[in-house]
N, C-alpha and C positions, 0 to 999 in steps of 0.2 A: 494456260499451257497449250502448246502447239505441237503435239506429238507427231513425229514423222509419219507420213502416209505410207512410206516404205517400211515393211517389216524387216528388222535387222536380225539376221540369222548367221550361224557359223558359216554357211555356204556363201552368203553375201560378203562377209568379212574376207573369206579366202579368195573370192573372185576379185575384190578390190585390191588385195595384195598382189594377185597374179597380174593385174593390169598395170599397177604403178610401182610395186616393189616385189618383183617376182622372186628375189632371193629369199624372201621371208614366207612365201606362200605355202611351203610344205611343213611349217611348224604346226603342232596341234593347236586347235582353236576351241575355246570353251568360254561360256559366259562367266564373267567375273562379278559384275554388279550392274544394276540400273540406278544411276544417280539422278539428281535433280535435273541436270542439264544433259548429261551424257550417259551412254551405255559403255561399259568397259568390258572388253573381251580379252581374256588371257591368250597370249601367243607364246607357246612353249613355256618354259619355266621362268624366264627372266624378262619378258616383254609383255606389253598390253596394247590393244588398239582401242582408242577412245573415239566414239562417233556421237555427234549431237543427235538427240532424239526428242528434245523438248526445248522450249524457250528460244526464240529467234536470235537472241544475243549470243547463244552458245558458239556460233561460228567465229565471231570476233574474239571470244574468250580463248578458244583453242589456238588461234593464230597468235594471240598475245603470249600464251605459254610457250609456244614454239620459238618466239622471238627472244624472250628474256630469260626463261628458266635455265637454259644450258649455261649461261654465264653466272647466274646466281648460285646454282646448286653446289659447285665445288667448295664454297665457303660455309655452307650450312652443315651443322653437326648432326643432323638427322637425315635419314634417307628420304628423298623426294622423287616423284616420277619425272625423269629427265626426258624430254622429247628427243627422239632419234630420227624420225622421218615425218614428213608432211604429206598427206594425201589431199589432192585437189578435187573439187566437185567434178562429177562426170555423169554420163547417162545412167550409170548404175546407181549412183548415190549423189544427190545434187548439193551436198554440203561438204566442207572441208573436214578432215579427220586427221588424227595423229597416231603415231606409234611411239610409245614411251617405255621406259623401264618399269618393271613391276615392283611395287613396294609391298612386302609381306606384312601381315598384321591384321587385326580385327578393328573395324570402326568403333570409336569410343561410345557411340550411341547404343552399341550392342554389347560391348565389353568395356565397361567404365574403368577409369583409373582407380586403383585401390592403394597403391604405394604412394601416398601423398607427398612425402618429403622428396623422394627421388624424382617423381614426375615434375614437381615444382622447379627443381634444379635443372632438369632436362629442358623443360619448356622455356625457362628463362635464358638458358644458353642459346637455344634456337632463335629466340626473338632478338637477343642481343646481337647475334651474327647477322640477322636479316635486316634489322632496323638501322640501316646506313643511308646517307643521302643518296637519292636516286637521280639519274640524269634528267635534264630539263624536259626531254621529249616523252617521258613516261606519263601515262594517264594519271591525272589527279582528281578525276571525277569519281571513280570507283563505284559506278552505278548508284550514285547518290551518297555514298559513304564519305566522299570528300567534302560534302557540305558541312557548315557549322552544325553542331549537335542540336541547337535550338530549332533549326529548320525542320526537324522531325517531330516537333511537339504535337502537331495536329494528328499525324499518323499514330503516335503513341496514345494519345487520348482516345482515338477511335478503337484501337486494338484493346486497350485496357477496358473500355466500356463494353465492348463485345464479349471479351473473356469473362468479365464480371457478370454480365447478363447470363452467360452460359454456366455460371457457377464454377469457373475454373480458377478464379483468383480469390484466396481466402482473406487477404488484407489489401484491398485496392488502395486505401488511403496511404498505407506505407509505401506502396509502389509509386503512387503519384508524388509523394514527398521526395522519394529518391530521385525520380525523374526531374522534378523542379530544381532540386539542388544541382544535379548534373548539368542541366541546360543553362543554368546561371553561371557555371564555372567559366573562368577566362579561357579563351581559345588557344590553340597551339600557335606559338610564335616562332618555333624553330624551323629548320629546313624540312622540305617534304621528304619523308623517309620511306624506303621500301616497306610495303605492308602485304601480308598475305591477303587480308581483307575479308576472309570468310572462315575464320577459325571456330567452326562449330563442331560438335562431337562427331558428326558423320565424316568430317574431313581430317580427323586425327586418328592415327592407328595406334593400337596398344598391343602389348605382349607381356605376359607375366606381371600384370598390374601396373605397368608404367608405359609412357609414351615411346613408341618405336619408329614413328614415321609421320609425315604430314603430306597430304595429297590435295588435289584440286586447287591449282593456283590460277584458275580462270579469272578471279577477281583481283589479282595482283595489281596494285596501284601505289601511288606515292602520296603521303599525307601525314596525319596525326597518329602517333603510335598508340593512342588510347583505343583506337579501333581494335587492334590486336590484343592489347593488354586486358581487355574485357574477358579474355580466356581464363583469367584467374578465378572467375566465378562460374563460367559456363563449362569449363573442362575439368578443373581440379576438384578434388574432394574437400569436404569441410576442413577448415583450419589450415589450408595450404596457401591461401592468397598472400598472407604477410611474408611467408618464406619466399614465394615466387617474386614478389615485388622487390624484396631485399636483394635477391640474386640477380635481378636485371641490372645491366650496366649501360648507361647511367640509371640510377634508381629514379623512378618516376616521381615528380613533385606532386604536392597535394592537388593542384588544379587538374593535372593529367589523370590522377586517380579518380577524381570526381567525374570527369568526362568518361573514363573507362567504365565506371558504374552505369552511366547512361547508355553506353553502347551495349553493355551486358543486359540492361533492361530491354532494349530493342531486340536483341538476340533471343532472350527468354520469351518475350511475348510472341515473336514469330514462331518459335519452336512449339509453344503451347498450342497455338492455333493449328499449325500443321499436324502436330501430334493428335489433336482432338479430331481433325478431319480424317486422319488415318484410322482411328479407333471406330469412327462411325461410317467409314467407307466412302467418304466424300472424295472427289477428284483431287489429286495432288497430295493426299494425306500420307504421312509416314508415322505409324504408331510409335516407333522407337524414338522419335524426336521429343515426345511429350515428357517422359520422366526426367531426362537431364535438364530440360527447360524449367520444369517445376522446381527441381533441386537448386538450380541457379538462382531463381527468384527467392527461394527460401534463404539461401546464403546472403544474397544482397540485402534482404530485409534485416537479417541478423547484424550486418555491419552498421545499419542505421541505429541499432539499439545499443551499440557499444559506447 
C-alpha cells in the first residue's frame, strides 16, 4: 500500500473543485467511503469525488473509467457511477481525480444479498448487457486477470497454504481439487468481452435484499467472461448460482463455468486473507471481506460434491 502523504479532507476536496471545477465548489462535501484504491467524498446529493489514496495504479484506473464508462453506462440495466469531470494533478494534490454520479445503496460486504432469485436475475441481466465485444484498443491485461487461469496456480498454492496454516480453510483438499479442475479447463476462445473485472462484494450495492448498483470500474478490461461469472458464488446466496447462469445470455458452457469457479477461488482466497488481516489489525485489512469470502468457498466446495 502507498497511502497518499497528503491528508484528504473536505477542505482539500472543496479547494480542488474551486481550482478546476468552480461551478461545483459550493455543494456540500462529506466523506462517503475509503475504498481499496480511492477515497469517495459525496458532493451534494447526486455526485461524488473520487481521489486515489493508495496503490500507485489507481491513477491509471481512474483515467480508464473516465474514458470508457460514459459510453458503457447507458446500456447497463443497473446504476453505475458515471464520470462527469476529470481533475488533473496539481500543487494541491499530485494525482488525477474524478467527479462521478453518486450511486445509492449499501456495499454487499456489509449488507449481503438475501433475495436470491431476484438478485440472480438482476446480476445476469447486468452481465449480459456488459459482456459484449470490446474495441481492440481496450486493455486486455486486467492487472493479471487477462492471463490464462493456470498462470495463477503458484499464487493460489501460496495463498491456500498460508490460509490453511492460519486455520482459515476447513477443507484445503477440496479447494485444491476445485482449483486443479478449473485450471485444466479449456481457455476462452471467443472475442474479448467487456468485463467489470472486480465484482467482489464491496463493489456491488444492495437495497432491500437485492442488487441495486455496481461501482468501481477501475479494473474494467476485455477478456474471458468467466472472470465476472465467478460472482455466482462470491456475491449470490446459497442456491442462486444455477438460476443466475441460466439467466445469462448466452448461457455459459461447461468449460466457462469451470474457469468461473477458478476465478471464484482466487477471489475467495484473497478476501479471506484481507478479512483476516482486518480482524487482527494488520495493514490493508478489511474485516467485512472475510465472511462473504468464507461463504463463497463453502458454496464452491458444495458444487464439487454434487
